[in-house]
DSSP file (Angstrom, degrees, kcal/mol; ACC not computed):
  #  RESIDUE AA STRUCTURE BP1 BP2  ACC     N-H-->O    O-->H-N    N-H-->O    O-->H-N    TCO  KAPPA ALPHA  PHI   PSI    X-CA   Y-CA   Z-CA
    1    1 A X     >        0   0    0      0, 0.0     4,-2.0     0, 0.0     5,-0.1   0.000 360.0 360.0 360.0 -35.6   17.4    2.8    6.4
    2    2 A X  H  >  +     0   0    0      1,-0.2     4,-2.3     2,-0.2     5,-0.3   0.895 360.0  54.8 -66.4 -40.0   18.7   -0.4    4.8
    3    3 A X  H  > S+     0   0    0      1,-0.2     4,-2.4     2,-0.2    -1,-0.2   0.911 108.7  48.4 -55.5 -42.0   15.2   -1.9    4.9
    4    4 A X  H  > S+     0   0    0      1,-0.2     4,-3.1     2,-0.2     5,-0.2   0.908 111.9  49.8 -69.8 -40.0   13.9    1.2    2.9
    5    5 A X  H  X S+     0   0    0     -4,-2.0     4,-1.7     2,-0.2    -1,-0.2   0.880 112.5  44.5 -69.3 -36.3   16.7    0.9    0.4
    6    6 A X  H  X S+     0   0    0     -4,-2.3     4,-2.4     2,-0.2    -2,-0.2   0.919 116.3  48.2 -71.1 -44.7   16.2   -2.9   -0.2
    7    7 A X  H  X S+     0   0    0     -4,-2.4     4,-3.0    -5,-0.3     5,-0.2   0.925 109.7  51.8 -63.0 -47.1   12.4   -2.3   -0.5
    8    8 A X  H  X S+     0   0    0     -4,-3.1     4,-2.6     1,-0.2    -1,-0.2   0.912 111.7  47.1 -56.2 -45.9   12.7    0.6   -2.9
    9    9 A X  H  X S+     0   0    0     -4,-1.7     4,-1.3    -5,-0.2    -1,-0.2   0.922 113.0  48.8 -62.5 -43.6   15.0   -1.4   -5.1
   10   10 A X  H  X>S+     0   0    0     -4,-2.4     5,-0.9     2,-0.2     6,-0.8   0.961 116.2  42.0 -63.3 -51.3   12.6   -4.4   -5.0
   11   11 A X  H ><5S+     0   0    0     -4,-3.0     3,-1.1     1,-0.2     5,-0.3   0.934 117.6  45.4 -63.1 -46.4    9.5   -2.3   -5.8
   12   12 A X  H 3<5S+     0   0    0     -4,-2.6    -1,-0.2     1,-0.2    -2,-0.2   0.602 100.3  69.1 -72.7 -14.3   11.1   -0.2   -8.5
   13   13 A X  H 3<5S-     0   0    0     -4,-1.3    -1,-0.2    -3,-0.5    -2,-0.2   0.670 108.3-119.1 -80.8 -15.1   12.8   -3.1  -10.2
   14   14 A X  T <<5S+     0   0    0     -3,-1.1    -3,-0.1    -4,-0.5    -2,-0.1   0.418  85.6 113.8  93.8   1.0    9.3   -4.4  -11.4
   15   15 A X      < +     0   0    0     -5,-0.9     2,-0.2     2,-0.1    -4,-0.1   0.807  57.8  79.1 -76.0 -22.9    9.7   -7.7   -9.4
   16   16 A X  S    S-     0   0    0     -6,-0.8     2,-1.0    -5,-0.3     0, 0.0  -0.574  84.3-126.8 -82.1 145.7    6.8   -6.9   -7.0
   17   17 A X        +     0   0    0     -2,-0.2     2,-0.4     0, 0.0    -2,-0.1  -0.817  43.8 162.8 -94.8  99.6    3.4   -7.4   -8.3
   18   18 A X        -     0   0    0     -2,-1.0    47,-0.1    -7,-0.1    46,-0.0  -0.918  38.9-112.4-118.5 147.9    1.5   -4.1   -7.7
   19   19 A X        -     0   0    0     -2,-0.4    45,-0.2     1,-0.1    46,-0.1  -0.299  38.7-104.1 -71.0 162.0   -1.6   -2.9   -9.3
   20   20 A X     >  -     0   0    0      1,-0.1     4,-2.4    44,-0.1     5,-0.2  -0.293  30.2-107.5 -80.1 170.1   -1.5    0.1  -11.7
   21   21 A X  H  > S+     0   0    0      1,-0.2     4,-2.2     2,-0.2     5,-0.1   0.870 121.8  52.7 -65.1 -32.3   -2.6    3.5  -10.6
   22   22 A X  H  > S+     0   0    0      2,-0.2     4,-1.9     1,-0.2    -1,-0.2   0.903 108.6  50.6 -69.0 -40.8   -5.7    3.2  -12.7
   23   23 A X  H  > S+     0   0    0      2,-0.2     4,-1.0     1,-0.2    -2,-0.2   0.916 111.4  48.9 -61.5 -42.0   -6.6   -0.2  -11.0
   24   24 A X  H >< S+     0   0    0     -4,-2.4     3,-0.6     1,-0.2     7,-0.3   0.946 115.2  43.0 -62.2 -47.0   -6.2    1.4   -7.6
   25   25 A X  H >< S+     0   0    0     -4,-2.2     3,-0.5     1,-0.2    -1,-0.2   0.734 103.8  64.7 -72.6 -23.4   -8.3    4.3   -8.4
   26   26 A X  H 3< S+     0   0    0     -4,-1.9    -1,-0.2     1,-0.3    -2,-0.2   0.835 125.0  11.5 -71.0 -31.7  -11.0    2.4  -10.2
   27   27 A X  T <X S+     0   0    0     -4,-1.0     4,-2.1    -3,-0.6     3,-0.3  -0.550  71.1 170.1-149.3  78.3  -11.9    0.6   -7.0
   28   28 A X  H <> S+     0   0    0     -3,-0.5     4,-2.8     1,-0.2     5,-0.2   0.870  78.3  55.5 -60.9 -42.0  -10.2    2.2   -3.9
   29   29 A X  H  > S+     0   0    0      1,-0.2     4,-2.3     2,-0.2    -1,-0.2   0.899 111.4  44.1 -60.6 -41.7  -12.1    0.3   -1.3
   30   30 A X  H  > S+     0   0    0     -3,-0.3     4,-2.8     1,-0.2    -1,-0.2   0.864 111.7  53.6 -71.6 -33.8  -11.0   -3.0   -2.8
   31   31 A X  H  X S+     0   0    0     -4,-2.1     4,-2.3    -7,-0.3    -2,-0.2   0.921 110.9  46.7 -61.6 -46.4   -7.5   -1.8   -3.2
   32   32 A X  H  X S+     0   0    0     -4,-2.8     4,-2.5     2,-0.2    -2,-0.2   0.935 113.7  47.4 -65.9 -42.8   -7.4   -0.8    0.5
   33   33 A X  H  X S+     0   0    0     -4,-2.3     4,-2.1     1,-0.2     5,-0.2   0.944 112.9  48.5 -59.4 -50.6   -8.9   -4.2    1.6
   34   34 A X  H  X S+     0   0    0     -4,-2.8     4,-2.4     1,-0.2    -1,-0.2   0.881 111.3  51.2 -59.9 -39.6   -6.5   -6.2   -0.5
   35   35 A X  H  X S+     0   0    0     -4,-2.3     4,-2.5     2,-0.2     5,-0.4   0.921 109.3  48.6 -62.4 -47.9   -3.5   -4.2    0.7
   36   36 A X  H  X S+     0   0    0     -4,-2.5     4,-2.3     1,-0.2     6,-1.1   0.869 114.0  46.7 -61.4 -36.7   -4.3   -4.7    4.4
   37   37 A X  H  X S+     0   0    0     -4,-2.1     4,-1.0     4,-0.2    -1,-0.2   0.889 112.4  52.0 -70.8 -39.7   -4.8   -8.4    3.8
   38   38 A X  H  < S+     0   0    0     -4,-2.4    -2,-0.2    -5,-0.2    -1,-0.2   0.901 124.8  22.6 -57.3 -45.6   -1.6   -8.6    1.8
   39   39 A X  H  < S+     0   0    0     -4,-2.5    -2,-0.2     3,-0.1    41,-0.2   0.792 135.9  26.6-101.9 -30.0    0.6   -7.0    4.4
   40   40 A X  H  < S-     0   0    0     -4,-2.3    -3,-0.2    -5,-0.4    -2,-0.1   0.412  91.5-126.6-117.1   3.6   -1.1   -7.3    7.7
   41   41 A X  S  < S+     0   0    0     -4,-1.0     2,-0.3    -5,-0.3    -4,-0.2   0.787  79.1  84.8  59.9  30.1   -3.1  -10.5    7.2
   42   42 A X  S    S-     0   0    0     -6,-1.1    -2,-0.3    -9,-0.1     2,-0.2  -0.970  81.9 -99.5-154.0 164.4   -6.3   -8.7    8.3
   43   43 A X        -     0   0    0     -2,-0.3     2,-0.2    -3,-0.1   -10,-0.1  -0.579  46.2-108.4 -85.7 154.8   -9.1   -6.5    7.1
   44   44 A X        -     0   0    0     -2,-0.2    -1,-0.1     1,-0.1   -11,-0.0  -0.492  28.0-112.8 -83.1 155.8   -8.9   -2.8    7.8
   45   45 A X     >  -     0   0    0     -2,-0.2     4,-2.3     1,-0.1     5,-0.2  -0.331  32.8-107.4 -69.6 161.9  -11.1   -1.0   10.3
   46   46 A X  H  > S+     0   0    0      1,-0.2     4,-2.3     2,-0.2     5,-0.1   0.898 122.9  53.2 -60.9 -35.6  -13.6    1.5    8.9
   47   47 A X  H  > S+     0   0    0      2,-0.2     4,-3.0     1,-0.2     5,-0.2   0.922 108.1  49.1 -60.3 -46.3  -11.5    4.3   10.2
   48   48 A X  H  > S+     0   0    0      1,-0.2     4,-2.5     2,-0.2     5,-0.3   0.924 112.5  49.2 -59.4 -42.0   -8.4    2.9    8.4
   49   49 A X  H  X S+     0   0    0     -4,-2.3     4,-2.3     2,-0.2     5,-0.2   0.941 111.2  50.0 -62.3 -46.8  -10.4    2.6    5.2
   50   50 A X  H  X S+     0   0    0     -4,-2.3     4,-2.1     1,-0.2    -2,-0.2   0.935 113.5  44.5 -56.1 -52.1  -11.7    6.2    5.7
   51   51 A X  H  X S+     0   0    0     -4,-3.0     4,-1.7     1,-0.2    -1,-0.2   0.907 116.8  42.8 -68.4 -41.2   -8.2    7.7    6.2
   52   52 A X  H  X S+     0   0    0     -4,-2.5     4,-2.4    -5,-0.2    -1,-0.2   0.843 112.2  54.5 -73.3 -28.9   -6.4    5.9    3.4
   53   53 A X  H  X S+     0   0    0     -4,-2.3     4,-2.3    -5,-0.3     5,-0.2   0.907 108.8  48.2 -67.5 -41.8   -9.3    6.4    1.0
   54   54 A X  H  X S+     0   0    0     -4,-2.1     4,-1.9    -5,-0.2    -2,-0.2   0.891 111.8  52.0 -65.4 -37.8   -9.1   10.2    1.7
   55   55 A X  H  X S+     0   0    0     -4,-1.7     4,-1.0     1,-0.2    -2,-0.2   0.929 112.9  42.1 -62.9 -47.9   -5.3   10.1    1.1
   56   56 A X  H  < S+     0   0    0     -4,-2.4    -2,-0.2     1,-0.2    -1,-0.2   0.860 118.1  45.0 -67.6 -37.1   -5.6    8.3   -2.2
   57   57 A X  H  < S+     0   0    0     -4,-2.3    -1,-0.2     1,-0.2    -2,-0.2   0.771 115.3  49.7 -75.2 -29.4   -8.5   10.5   -3.5
   58   58 A X  H  < S+     0   0    0     -4,-1.9     2,-0.4    -5,-0.2    -2,-0.2   0.637 109.5  51.1 -88.4 -12.2   -6.9   13.7   -2.2
   59   59 A X    ><  -     0   0    0     -4,-1.0     3,-1.4    -3,-0.2    -1,-0.2  -0.879  54.4-174.5-133.8 102.3   -3.4   13.1   -3.8
   60   60 A X  T 3  S+     0   0    0     -2,-0.4    -1,-0.1     1,-0.3    -4,-0.0   0.713  86.7  61.1 -64.4 -21.8   -3.1   12.2   -7.5
   61   61 A X  T 3  S+     0   0    0      2,-0.1     2,-0.5     0, 0.0    -1,-0.3   0.562  77.8 103.2 -81.5  -9.1    0.6   11.8   -7.1
   62   62 A X    <   -     0   0    0     -3,-1.4     2,-0.3    -7,-0.2    -3,-0.1  -0.615  57.7-167.1 -79.9 125.5    0.2    8.9   -4.5
   63   63 A X     >  -     0   0    0     -2,-0.5     4,-1.9     1,-0.1     3,-0.3  -0.738  35.2-111.1-110.4 159.7    0.9    5.6   -6.3
   64   64 A X  H  > S+     0   0    0     -2,-0.3     4,-2.8     1,-0.2     5,-0.2   0.879 118.8  57.5 -55.1 -38.6    0.3    2.0   -5.3
   65   65 A X  H  > S+     0   0    0      1,-0.2     4,-2.5     2,-0.2    -1,-0.2   0.916 105.2  49.7 -59.7 -42.3    4.1    1.5   -5.0
   66   66 A X  H  > S+     0   0    0     -3,-0.3     4,-2.2     1,-0.2    -1,-0.2   0.905 112.1  48.0 -63.9 -40.1    4.3    4.3   -2.5
   67   67 A X  H  X S+     0   0    0     -4,-1.9     4,-2.4     2,-0.2    -1,-0.2   0.894 112.1  49.1 -69.7 -37.7    1.5    2.8   -0.4
   68   68 A X  H  X S+     0   0    0     -4,-2.8     4,-2.9    -5,-0.2    -2,-0.2   0.931 109.2  52.0 -65.3 -40.6    3.0   -0.6   -0.6
   69   69 A X  H  X S+     0   0    0     -4,-2.5     4,-1.3     2,-0.2    -2,-0.2   0.918 109.9  49.7 -57.7 -46.4    6.3    0.8    0.5
   70   70 A X  H  X S+     0   0    0     -4,-2.2     4,-0.6     1,-0.2     3,-0.2   0.912 113.2  46.5 -63.3 -42.1    4.6    2.5    3.5
   71   71 A X  H >< S+     0   0    0     -4,-2.4     3,-0.8     1,-0.2     6,-0.4   0.908 111.5  49.8 -64.9 -42.6    2.9   -0.7    4.5
   72   72 A X  H 3< S+     0   0    0     -4,-2.9    -1,-0.2     1,-0.2    -2,-0.2   0.717 111.8  49.7 -73.8 -17.8    6.0   -2.9    4.2
   73   73 A X  H 3< S+     0   0    0     -4,-1.3    -1,-0.2    -3,-0.2    -2,-0.2   0.494  89.9 110.2 -96.7  -6.3    8.1   -0.4    6.3
   74   74 A X  S <X S-     0   0    0     -3,-0.8     4,-1.5    -4,-0.6     5,-0.1  -0.325  76.7-123.9 -69.6 152.2    5.5   -0.2    9.0
   75   75 A X  H  > S+     0   0    0      1,-0.2     4,-1.2     2,-0.2    -1,-0.1   0.863 111.4  57.2 -64.2 -36.7    6.0   -1.7   12.5
   76   76 A X  H  > S+     0   0    0      1,-0.2     4,-1.1     2,-0.2     3,-0.3   0.907 105.6  50.8 -65.2 -38.5    2.8   -3.9   12.1
   77   77 A X  H  4 S+     0   0    0     -6,-0.4     3,-0.5     1,-0.2    -1,-0.2   0.894 105.5  54.1 -61.3 -40.4    4.2   -5.4    9.0
   78   78 A X  H  < S+     0   0    0     -4,-1.5    -1,-0.2     1,-0.2    -2,-0.2   0.727  99.3  65.3 -65.7 -23.9    7.5   -6.3   10.7
   79   79 A X  H  <        0   0    0     -4,-1.2    -1,-0.2    -3,-0.3    -2,-0.2   0.878 360.0 360.0 -62.9 -40.3    5.5   -8.1   13.3
   80   80 A X     <        0   0    0     -4,-1.1    -1,-0.2    -3,-0.5    -2,-0.2   0.413 360.0 360.0 -87.2 360.0    4.3  -10.6   10.8
């Protein structure tokens, strides 16, 4: 819970460099690849691209900040 509170404060303070919603939606595939490389130091599998792309395109309320928070709170990110 503390990790989430610290991360939320960091992302919402404007200190984190995140793409805008328009930038994310203009090239979803590139956003996904860049995000995986940024957080997991690897390219996403085709299945990971498909799943995240469907989530982004299916939910207009989903923001880059929300996706970054999910990646940063994941177990795989904590491994690195």
